[in-house]
C-alpha positions as YAML, in Angstrom:
chain: A
units: angstrom
residues:
- id: 1
  name: MET
  ca: [-33.86, 48.49, 13.34]
- id: 2
  name: PHE
  ca: [-34.34, 51.95, 14.86]
- id: 3
  name: CYS
  ca: [-38.03, 52.01, 13.85]
- id: 4
  name: ASP
  ca: [-38.57, 48.58, 15.46]
- id: 5
  name: ALA
  ca: [-36.99, 49.87, 18.65]
- id: 6
  name: LEU
  ca: [-39.23, 52.95, 18.60]
- id: 7
  name: ASP
  ca: [-42.29, 50.73, 18.14]
- id: 8
  name: ALA
  ca: [-41.30, 48.74, 21.22]
- id: 9
  name: LEU
  ca: [-40.73, 51.99, 23.07]
- id: 10
  name: ALA
  ca: [-44.18, 53.28, 22.17]
- id: 11
  name: ASP
  ca: [-45.77, 50.17, 23.67]
- id: 12
  name: ASP
  ca: [-43.96, 50.51, 26.99]
- id: 13
  name: PRO
  ca: [-45.02, 53.30, 29.37]
- id: 14
  name: GLY
  ca: [-41.89, 52.75, 31.44]
- id: 15
  name: LEU
  ca: [-39.56, 54.14, 28.76]
- id: 16
  name: GLY
  ca: [-39.05, 57.66, 27.44]
- id: 17
  name: LEU
  ca: [-37.09, 59.17, 24.56]
- id: 18
  name: VAL
  ca: [-35.68, 62.58, 23.66]
- id: 19
  name: VAL
  ca: [-34.32, 63.00, 20.10]
- id: 20
  name: PHE
  ca: [-32.11, 65.85, 18.77]
- id: 21
  name: ASP
  ca: [-31.26, 66.45, 15.14]
- id: 22
  name: ALA
  ca: [-27.92, 67.85, 16.30]
- id: 23
  name: PHE
  ca: [-26.60, 67.65, 19.79]
- id: 24
  name: PRO
  ca: [-26.61, 70.92, 21.75]
- id: 25
  name: PRO
  ca: [-24.39, 72.87, 21.75]
- id: 26
  name: ARG
  ca: [-23.82, 72.52, 18.02]
- id: 27
  name: LEU
  ca: [-20.82, 74.81, 17.66]
- id: 28
  name: PRO
  ca: [-17.93, 75.78, 19.93]
- id: 29
  name: GLY
  ca: [-19.08, 78.50, 22.29]
- id: 30
  name: GLU
  ca: [-22.81, 78.02, 21.62]
- id: 31
  name: LYS
  ca: [-25.00, 77.93, 24.71]
- id: 32
  name: PRO
  ca: [-26.84, 74.68, 25.47]
- id: 33
  name: TRP
  ca: [-30.34, 75.64, 24.33]
- id: 34
  name: ALA
  ca: [-31.73, 72.22, 25.36]
- id: 35
  name: GLY
  ca: [-31.21, 72.88, 29.05]
- id: 36
  name: PRO
  ca: [-34.88, 73.62, 29.86]
- id: 37
  name: VAL
  ca: [-36.04, 70.52, 27.96]
- id: 38
  name: LEU
  ca: [-33.63, 68.25, 29.78]
- id: 39
  name: SER
  ca: [-34.47, 69.82, 33.12]
- id: 40
  name: LYS
  ca: [-38.06, 68.72, 32.60]
- id: 41
  name: VAL
  ca: [-36.94, 65.25, 31.48]
- id: 42
  name: ARG
  ca: [-34.86, 64.81, 34.61]
- id: 43
  name: ARG
  ca: [-37.75, 65.96, 36.81]
- id: 44
  name: LEU
  ca: [-40.15, 63.55, 35.09]
- id: 45
  name: ARG
  ca: [-37.70, 60.71, 35.51]
- id: 46
  name: ARG
  ca: [-37.44, 61.45, 39.23]
- id: 47
  name: GLU
  ca: [-41.22, 61.77, 39.69]
- id: 48
  name: THR
  ca: [-42.45, 58.92, 37.48]
- id: 49
  name: GLY
  ca: [-39.63, 56.40, 37.36]
- id: 50
  name: VAL
  ca: [-39.67, 56.47, 33.54]
- id: 51
  name: VAL
  ca: [-36.29, 55.74, 31.95]
- id: 52
  name: PHE
  ca: [-35.27, 58.39, 29.39]
- id: 53
  name: ALA
  ca: [-32.64, 58.04, 26.67]
- id: 54
  name: SER
  ca: [-31.44, 61.00, 24.63]
- id: 55
  name: VAL
  ca: [-30.47, 60.27, 21.02]
- id: 56
  name: THR
  ca: [-28.46, 62.54, 18.73]
- id: 57
  name: MET
  ca: [-27.98, 61.97, 15.01]
- id: 58
  name: SER
  ca: [-25.03, 64.31, 14.43]
- id: 59
  name: PRO
  ca: [-21.26, 63.80, 14.72]
- id: 60
  name: LEU
  ca: [-21.18, 67.25, 16.31]
- id: 61
  name: ALA
  ca: [-22.15, 65.38, 19.49]
- id: 62
  name: TYR
  ca: [-18.47, 64.69, 19.95]
- id: 63
  name: THR
  ca: [-17.36, 68.30, 20.44]
- id: 64
  name: PRO
  ca: [-15.75, 69.05, 23.83]
- id: 65
  name: GLU
  ca: [-18.72, 71.26, 24.74]
- id: 66
  name: ALA
  ca: [-21.12, 68.41, 24.01]
- id: 67
  name: VAL
  ca: [-19.13, 65.95, 26.11]
- id: 68
  name: ALA
  ca: [-19.07, 68.35, 29.05]
- id: 69
  name: PHE
  ca: [-22.80, 68.98, 28.65]
- id: 70
  name: THR
  ca: [-23.53, 65.24, 28.64]
- id: 71
  name: LYS
  ca: [-21.60, 64.60, 31.83]
- id: 72
  name: ALA
  ca: [-23.23, 67.49, 33.64]
- id: 73
  name: TRP
  ca: [-26.79, 66.21, 33.05]
- id: 74
  name: LYS
  ca: [-26.05, 62.61, 34.04]
- id: 75
  name: LEU
  ca: [-28.53, 61.23, 31.52]
- id: 76
  name: PRO
  ca: [-27.81, 58.40, 29.02]
- id: 77
  name: PHE
  ca: [-26.98, 60.18, 25.75]
- id: 78
  name: LEU
  ca: [-26.59, 57.97, 22.67]
- id: 79
  name: GLN
  ca: [-24.85, 58.92, 19.45]
- id: 80
  name: GLY
  ca: [-26.34, 57.47, 16.27]
- id: 81
  name: HIS
  ca: [-29.12, 55.14, 15.16]
- id: 82
  name: ARG
  ca: [-27.33, 51.86, 15.90]
- id: 83
  name: ALA
  ca: [-26.32, 52.68, 19.46]
- id: 84
  name: ALA
  ca: [-29.77, 54.10, 20.18]
- id: 85
  name: ALA
  ca: [-31.63, 51.10, 18.79]
- id: 86
  name: GLY
  ca: [-29.47, 48.67, 20.73]
- id: 87
  name: ALA
  ca: [-29.90, 50.57, 23.99]
- id: 88
  name: ILE
  ca: [-33.66, 50.88, 23.56]
- id: 89
  name: ARG
  ca: [-33.92, 47.18, 22.77]
- id: 90
  name: ALA
  ca: [-31.95, 46.41, 25.94]
- id: 91
  name: LEU
  ca: [-34.28, 48.61, 27.98]
- id: 92
  name: VAL
  ca: [-37.32, 46.82, 26.56]
- id: 93
  name: ASP
  ca: [-35.77, 43.43, 27.31]
- id: 94
  name: LEU
  ca: [-34.91, 44.58, 30.81]
- id: 95
  name: GLN
  ca: [-38.57, 45.38, 31.47]
- id: 96
  name: ALA
  ca: [-39.48, 41.76, 30.76]
- id: 97
  name: ALA
  ca: [-36.49, 40.20, 32.55]
- id: 98
  name: PRO
  ca: [-38.15, 39.75, 35.97]
- id: 99
  name: ALA
  ca: [-40.81, 37.51, 34.44]
- id: 100
  name: HIS
  ca: [-38.11, 35.11, 33.22]
- id: 101
  name: ALA
  ca: [-35.73, 35.36, 36.18]
- id: 102
  name: LEU
  ca: [-34.99, 32.36, 38.37]
- id: 103
  name: SER
  ca: [-35.91, 33.64, 41.79]
- id: 104
  name: GLY
  ca: [-34.83, 31.86, 44.96]
- id: 105
  name: LEU
  ca: [-32.54, 29.42, 43.11]
- id: 106
  name: ALA
  ca: [-30.75, 27.26, 45.67]
- id: 107
  name: PRO
  ca: [-26.97, 26.84, 45.35]
- id: 108
  name: HIS
  ca: [-25.79, 23.85, 43.36]
- id: 109
  name: PRO
  ca: [-25.02, 20.80, 45.56]
- id: 110
  name: ASN
  ca: [-21.36, 21.04, 44.54]
- id: 111
  name: ARG
  ca: [-20.97, 24.77, 45.16]
- id: 112
  name: ALA
  ca: [-19.08, 24.30, 48.43]
- id: 113
  name: ARG
  ca: [-16.59, 21.95, 46.75]
- id: 114
  name: ALA
  ca: [-16.15, 24.43, 43.91]
- id: 115
  name: MET
  ca: [-15.50, 27.28, 46.33]
- id: 116
  name: ARG
  ca: [-12.81, 25.19, 48.04]
- id: 117
  name: LEU
  ca: [-11.09, 24.76, 44.66]
- id: 118
  name: LEU
  ca: [-10.94, 28.56, 44.35]
- id: 119
  name: ARG
  ca: [-9.83, 29.29, 47.90]
- id: 120
  name: GLY
  ca: [-6.65, 31.34, 48.08]
- id: 121
  name: ARG
  ca: [-6.38, 31.69, 44.30]
- id: 122
  name: GLN
  ca: [-6.45, 34.68, 41.98]
- id: 123
  name: GLY
  ca: [-5.98, 35.10, 38.25]
- id: 124
  name: PRO
  ca: [-6.05, 32.33, 35.60]
- id: 125
  name: LEU
  ca: [-6.35, 28.71, 36.71]
- id: 126
  name: ASP
  ca: [-4.63, 25.81, 35.01]
- id: 127
  name: GLU
  ca: [-6.79, 23.59, 32.82]
- id: 128
  name: SER
  ca: [-7.15, 20.76, 35.35]
- id: 129
  name: ARG
  ca: [-8.61, 23.09, 37.96]
- id: 130
  name: GLY
  ca: [-10.91, 24.75, 35.42]
- id: 131
  name: ALA
  ca: [-11.97, 21.30, 34.25]
- id: 132
  name: ALA
  ca: [-12.73, 20.28, 37.84]
- id: 133
  name: LEU
  ca: [-15.12, 23.24, 38.10]
- id: 134
  name: LEU
  ca: [-16.86, 22.19, 34.88]
- id: 135
  name: GLU
  ca: [-17.20, 18.60, 36.06]
- id: 136
  name: LEU
  ca: [-18.63, 19.64, 39.43]
- id: 137
  name: TYR
  ca: [-21.44, 21.38, 37.54]
- id: 138
  name: GLY
  ca: [-22.04, 18.50, 35.15]
- id: 139
  name: VAL
  ca: [-19.96, 19.27, 32.05]
- id: 140
  name: ARG
  ca: [-18.36, 16.10, 30.68]
- id: 141
  name: ARG
  ca: [-14.60, 15.75, 30.12]
- id: 142
  name: PRO
  ca: [-12.63, 13.03, 28.27]
- id: 143
  name: PRO
  ca: [-10.65, 10.45, 30.27]
- id: 144
  name: GLU
  ca: [-7.45, 12.17, 31.40]
- id: 145
  name: ALA
  ca: [-4.63, 12.24, 33.93]
- id: 146
  name: VAL
  ca: [-2.22, 14.84, 35.31]
- id: 147
  name: VAL
  ca: [1.43, 13.78, 35.59]
- id: 148
  name: LYS
  ca: [4.79, 15.43, 36.23]
- id: 149
  name: THR
  ca: [7.20, 13.68, 33.88]
- id: 150
  name: PRO
  ca: [7.32, 12.45, 30.27]
- id: 151
  name: ALA
  ca: [7.76, 8.86, 31.44]
- id: 152
  name: ALA
  ca: [4.67, 9.11, 33.63]
- id: 153
  name: ALA
  ca: [2.78, 10.57, 30.68]
- id: 154
  name: ALA
  ca: [3.59, 7.49, 28.57]
- id: 155
  name: LEU
  ca: [2.33, 5.18, 31.33]
- id: 156
  name: ALA
  ca: [-0.86, 7.22, 31.76]
- id: 157
  name: ALA
  ca: [-1.52, 7.08, 28.03]
- id: 158
  name: ARG
  ca: [-1.48, 3.26, 28.11]
- id: 159
  name: ASP
  ca: [-4.19, 3.29, 30.77]
- id: 160
  name: ILE
  ca: [-6.33, 5.98, 29.12]
- id: 161
  name: GLY
  ca: [-6.24, 4.61, 25.60]
- id: 162
  name: PHE
  ca: [-5.08, 6.01, 22.27]
- id: 163
  name: PRO
  ca: [-5.17, 8.37, 20.41]
- id: 164
  name: ILE
  ca: [-3.91, 10.86, 22.98]
- id: 165
  name: ALA
  ca: [-3.58, 14.62, 23.37]
- id: 166
  name: VAL
  ca: [-0.78, 15.99, 25.55]
- id: 167
  name: LYS
  ca: [-0.90, 19.49, 27.01]
- id: 168
  name: ALA
  ca: [1.27, 21.68, 29.20]
- id: 169
  name: LEU
  ca: [-0.47, 22.41, 32.47]
- id: 170
  name: ALA
  ca: [0.28, 25.67, 34.29]
- id: 171
  name: PRO
  ca: [-1.74, 28.75, 35.28]
- id: 172
  name: GLU
  ca: [0.88, 30.94, 33.60]
- id: 173
  name: VAL
  ca: [0.00, 29.50, 30.16]
- id: 174
  name: PRO
  ca: [-3.82, 29.42, 29.86]
- id: 175
  name: HIS
  ca: [-3.56, 29.78, 26.05]
- id: 176
  name: LYS
  ca: [-1.05, 26.98, 25.73]
- id: 177
  name: ALA
  ca: [-1.67, 26.05, 22.08]
- id: 178
  name: LYS
  ca: [-0.29, 29.41, 20.92]
- id: 179
  name: LEU
  ca: [2.92, 28.74, 22.85]
- id: 180
  name: GLY
  ca: [3.58, 25.23, 21.56]
- id: 181
  name: GLY
  ca: [2.13, 23.58, 24.64]
- id: 182
  name: VAL
  ca: [-0.27, 21.14, 22.89]
- id: 183
  name: ARG
  ca: [0.31, 17.95, 20.88]
- id: 184
  name: LEU
  ca: [-2.60, 16.07, 19.33]
- id: 185
  name: GLY
  ca: [-3.29, 12.67, 17.76]
- id: 186
  name: LEU
  ca: [-0.48, 10.74, 19.47]
- id: 187
  name: ALA
  ca: [-0.65, 7.01, 18.75]
- id: 188
  name: THR
  ca: [2.14, 5.36, 20.79]
- id: 189
  name: PRO
  ca: [3.70, 5.65, 24.26]
- id: 190
  name: THR
  ca: [6.96, 6.83, 22.67]
- id: 191
  name: ASP
  ca: [5.13, 9.61, 20.83]
- id: 192
  name: VAL
  ca: [3.49, 10.65, 24.11]
- id: 193
  name: GLU
  ca: [6.78, 10.71, 26.01]
- id: 194
  name: ILE
  ca: [8.47, 12.87, 23.37]
- id: 195
  name: ALA
  ca: [5.49, 15.21, 23.15]
- id: 196
  name: ALA
  ca: [5.32, 15.56, 26.94]
- id: 197
  name: ALA
  ca: [8.95, 16.64, 27.05]
- id: 198
  name: ASP
  ca: [8.27, 19.17, 24.29]
- id: 199
  name: VAL
  ca: [5.26, 20.76, 25.99]
- id: 200
  name: LEU
  ca: [7.06, 20.96, 29.34]
- id: 201
  name: HIS
  ca: [9.91, 22.84, 27.65]
- id: 202
  name: ALA
  ca: [7.43, 25.14, 25.89]
- id: 203
  name: ALA
  ca: [5.74, 25.95, 29.19]
- id: 204
  name: ALA
  ca: [9.06, 26.66, 30.87]
- id: 205
  name: ARG
  ca: [10.04, 29.01, 28.04]
- id: 206
  name: ALA
  ca: [6.71, 30.82, 28.54]
- id: 207
  name: GLY
  ca: [7.51, 31.44, 32.20]
- id: 208
  name: ALA
  ca: [5.71, 28.59, 33.96]
- id: 209
  name: GLY
  ca: [7.25, 27.91, 37.34]
- id: 210
  name: ALA
  ca: [6.28, 24.26, 37.84]
- id: 211
  name: PRO
  ca: [4.47, 22.95, 34.76]
- id: 212
  name: LYS
  ca: [2.82, 19.55, 34.65]
- id: 213
  name: VAL
  ca: [1.43, 17.46, 31.82]
- id: 214
  name: LEU
  ca: [-2.23, 16.75, 31.07]
- id: 215
  name: VAL
  ca: [-2.69, 13.47, 29.21]
- id: 216
  name: GLN
  ca: [-6.12, 13.29, 27.60]
- id: 217
  name: ARG
  ca: [-7.90, 10.88, 25.27]
- id: 218
  name: MET
  ca: [-8.74, 12.50, 21.93]
- id: 219
  name: ALA
  ca: [-12.43, 13.24, 21.33]
- id: 220
  name: SER
  ca: [-14.43, 14.19, 18.25]
- id: 221
  name: GLY
  ca: [-17.34, 16.49, 17.49]
- id: 222
  name: HIS
  ca: [-18.18, 19.94, 16.17]
- id: 223
  name: GLU
  ca: [-16.34, 22.75, 17.98]
- id: 224
  name: VAL
  ca: [-18.24, 25.49, 19.78]
- id: 225
  name: LEU
  ca: [-17.24, 27.87, 22.53]
- id: 226
  name: VAL
  ca: [-19.41, 28.10, 25.64]
- id: 227
  name: GLY
  ca: [-18.26, 30.81, 28.02]
- id: 228
  name: ALA
  ca: [-19.52, 32.86, 30.92]
- id: 229
  name: VAL
  ca: [-18.36, 36.19, 32.28]
- id: 230
  name: VAL
  ca: [-19.20, 37.86, 35.57]
- id: 231
  name: ASP
  ca: [-19.72, 41.61, 35.78]
- id: 232
  name: GLU
  ca: [-19.63, 43.11, 39.28]
- id: 233
  name: ARG
  ca: [-22.73, 45.20, 38.52]
- id: 234
  name: PHE
  ca: [-24.82, 42.98, 36.26]
- id: 235
  name: GLY
  ca: [-23.83, 39.51, 37.46]
- id: 236
  name: ALA
  ca: [-23.15, 36.47, 35.31]
- id: 237
  name: SER
  ca: [-23.99, 35.97, 31.64]
- id: 238
  name: VAL
  ca: [-23.26, 33.16, 29.19]
- id: 239
  name: THR
  ca: [-22.66, 32.86, 25.46]
- id: 240
  name: MET
  ca: [-22.25, 30.17, 22.80]
- id: 241
  name: ARG
  ca: [-20.45, 30.91, 19.55]
- id: 242
  name: PRO
  ca: [-18.19, 29.19, 17.00]
- id: 243
  name: GLY
  ca: [-15.26, 27.51, 18.72]
- id: 244
  name: GLY
  ca: [-11.62, 26.82, 18.09]
- id: 245
  name: ALA
  ca: [-9.93, 29.15, 15.60]
- id: 246
  name: LEU
  ca: [-13.26, 30.91, 14.90]
- id: 247
  name: ALA
  ca: [-13.85, 31.85, 18.55]
- id: 248
  name: GLN
  ca: [-13.05, 35.53, 18.01]
- id: 249
  name: ALA
  ca: [-15.01, 35.86, 14.76]
- id: 250
  name: GLY
  ca: [-18.31, 37.70, 14.74]
- id: 251
  name: GLU
  ca: [-20.45, 38.99, 17.56]
- id: 252
  name: ALA
  ca: [-21.12, 37.17, 20.81]
- id: 253
  name: VAL
  ca: [-24.73, 37.03, 22.00]
- id: 254
  name: PHE
  ca: [-24.85, 36.88, 25.80]
- id: 255
  name: VAL
  ca: [-27.84, 35.94, 27.94]
- id: 256
  name: ALA
  ca: [-28.21, 36.44, 31.67]
- id: 257
  name: ALA
  ca: [-27.39, 33.53, 33.95]
- id: 258
  name: PRO
  ca: [-28.63, 31.25, 35.39]
- id: 259
  name: LEU
  ca: [-30.90, 29.51, 32.88]
- id: 260
  name: THR
  ca: [-33.58, 26.87, 33.13]
- id: 261
  name: PRO
  ca: [-33.11, 23.79, 30.93]
- id: 262
  name: LYS
  ca: [-35.87, 25.10, 28.65]
- id: 263
  name: GLN
  ca: [-34.23, 28.53, 28.36]
- id: 264
  name: ALA
  ca: [-30.83, 26.96, 27.66]
- id: 265
  name: LEU
  ca: [-32.23, 24.79, 24.87]
- id: 266
  name: ALA
  ca: [-34.07, 27.74, 23.34]
- id: 267
  name: TYR
  ca: [-30.86, 29.79, 23.39]
- id: 268
  name: VAL
  ca: [-28.76, 27.00, 21.86]
- id: 269
  name: THR
  ca: [-31.38, 26.44, 19.17]
- id: 270
  name: SER
  ca: [-31.34, 30.15, 18.34]
- id: 271
  name: GLN
  ca: [-27.54, 30.15, 17.99]
- id: 272
  name: ALA
  ca: [-27.10, 26.75, 16.36]
- id: 273
  name: ALA
  ca: [-26.91, 27.87, 12.72]
- id: 274
  name: ARG
  ca: [-24.31, 30.58, 13.32]
- id: 275
  name: CYS
  ca: [-22.25, 28.06, 15.32]
- id: 276
  name: GLY
  ca: [-22.43, 25.43, 12.56]
- id: 277
  name: LEU
  ca: [-24.62, 23.04, 14.55]
- id: 278
  name: ASP
  ca: [-27.18, 20.95, 12.66]
- id: 279
  name: PRO
  ca: [-30.07, 19.56, 14.74]
- id: 280
  name: GLN
  ca: [-30.02, 16.46, 12.51]
- id: 281
  name: ARG
  ca: [-26.36, 15.71, 13.14]
- id: 282
  name: HIS
  ca: [-25.55, 17.33, 16.49]
- id: 283
  name: ASP
  ca: [-26.96, 16.83, 19.97]
- id: 284
  name: LEU
  ca: [-28.39, 20.27, 20.77]
- id: 285
  name: LYS
  ca: [-29.77, 19.03, 24.09]
- id: 286
  name: ALA
  ca: [-26.28, 18.04, 25.22]
- id: 287
  name: ALA
  ca: [-24.95, 21.45, 24.16]
- id: 288
  name: ALA
  ca: [-27.79, 23.10, 26.09]
- id: 289
  name: THR
  ca: [-26.92, 21.04, 29.17]
- id: 290
  name: ALA
  ca: [-23.37, 22.42, 28.99]
- id: 291
  name: VAL
  ca: [-24.64, 25.98, 28.52]
- id: 292
  name: GLU
  ca: [-26.96, 25.61, 31.50]
- id: 293
  name: ALA
  ca: [-24.17, 24.13, 33.63]
- id: 294
  name: ILE
  ca: [-21.62, 26.84, 32.83]
- id: 295
  name: ALA
  ca: [-24.22, 29.55, 33.38]
- id: 296
  name: ARG
  ca: [-25.12, 27.99, 36.74]
- id: 297
  name: ALA
  ca: [-21.47, 27.75, 37.78]
- id: 298
  name: ALA
  ca: [-20.78, 31.37, 36.88]
- id: 299
  name: HIS
  ca: [-23.86, 32.51, 38.79]
- id: 300
  name: ASP
  ca: [-23.11, 30.31, 41.80]
- id: 301
  name: LEU
  ca: [-19.45, 31.35, 41.98]
- id: 302
  name: ARG
  ca: [-19.90, 34.99, 40.94]
- id: 303
  name: SER
  ca: [-18.29, 36.26, 44.15]
- id: 304
  name: ARG
  ca: [-14.97, 34.70, 43.01]
- id: 305
  name: LEU
  ca: [-15.05, 33.87, 39.30]
- id: 306
  name: THR
  ca: [-14.65, 36.48, 36.59]
- id: 307
  name: SER
  ca: [-14.88, 34.00, 33.69]
- id: 308
  name: LEU
  ca: [-15.39, 30.31, 32.92]
- id: 309
  name: GLU
  ca: [-15.10, 28.79, 29.47]
- id: 310
  name: ALA
  ca: [-15.15, 25.51, 27.56]
- id: 311
  name: ASN
  ca: [-13.37, 26.07, 24.26]
- id: 312
  name: PRO
  ca: [-13.84, 23.92, 22.46]
- id: 313
  name: LEU
  ca: [-16.92, 22.04, 23.56]
- id: 314
  name: LEU
  ca: [-17.15, 19.16, 21.07]
- id: 315
  name: VAL
  ca: [-20.78, 18.47, 20.18]
- id: 316
  name: GLY
  ca: [-21.38, 15.08, 18.60]
- id: 317
  name: ALA
  ca: [-24.37, 13.11, 17.40]
- id: 318
  name: ARG
  ca: [-24.84, 12.00, 21.00]
- id: 319
  name: GLY
  ca: [-23.38, 14.03, 23.82]
- id: 320
  name: ALA
  ca: [-20.95, 16.89, 24.20]
- id: 321
  name: VAL
  ca: [-17.55, 17.00, 25.87]
- id: 322
  name: ALA
  ca: [-15.31, 19.90, 26.91]
- id: 323
  name: VAL
  ca: [-11.75, 19.25, 25.79]
- id: 324
  name: ASP
  ca: [-10.34, 22.52, 27.13]
- id: 325
  name: ALA
  ca: [-11.25, 24.64, 30.12]
- id: 326
  name: LEU
  ca: [-10.38, 28.22, 31.01]
- id: 327
  name: ALA
  ca: [-11.25, 29.94, 34.27]
- id: 328
  name: GLU
  ca: [-10.15, 33.13, 35.96]
- id: 329
  name: VAL
  ca: [-10.60, 34.10, 39.59]
- id: 330
  name: GLY
  ca: [-11.01, 37.66, 40.78]
- id: 331
  name: PRO
  ca: [-9.51, 39.18, 43.92]
- id: 332
  name: THR
  ca: [-11.19, 38.45, 47.22]
- id: 333
  name: ALA
  ca: [-13.32, 41.24, 48.65]
...
């Protein structure tokens, strides 16, 4: 991996590298003998615009003297092969990013409506509001209704059609399943009414001030997580990985948002195997549409959103539907 990164580095005149067998100073009290070398590196960076990364291979890099030395030079120092290879790879990718960027992308037609949904809010949103954001950007949801009482939940279930899922709805309980706020596979109005009472009690125990009930038709498909995060420096990025109980397993591969339809499909195709998606059995185009939509929403609403997620997104043989929605709003500037 490190050799591949060095090969990429050698082909790019915009990147530079300084390697130490042991980070200076090596021992407590030793003078930093690399000062003259790094002085020249810093001057070259200023004069040429070349990005330099300094790589050390020794655990002695973590001595207090080494830490102080690193901070004083204000250069990116990397400890170890893995960190160095990853950083160099990121620098190489960054060089090519402008060629793939979507320049001058107009706001989505529903951006103004989405911004109104976020007005005056901060912190986690309840699922219905997060779902509204997804739908405004084109992510499908199952038939559903929001009600206040168990009796109203039973009536709504008759209109929506069975089987039914019932969920507690409150911004204080975004991870409601862990708190007993979800009931699945309900087949009769009586089952729905009992389950609605249960999830309302669970939400109240978890500290929800005025919980409601989300009544939703059950859907089927393979579970994946599609989520976007917004960094105040780097903007929005999106990921797809295994969903449901496996959402926290393994690494997440993020790509910068927004994406073109072609880029979204290429990304989904590249991640399909690790997410358990089979092109013969699952609609990768529908999954890519959801990835593109969530990436676009996060980019469009980056001044307010800090995250937006469909987990799980159920990907079937035809189509994909988001059966849960999480969103969090940052403080206003």
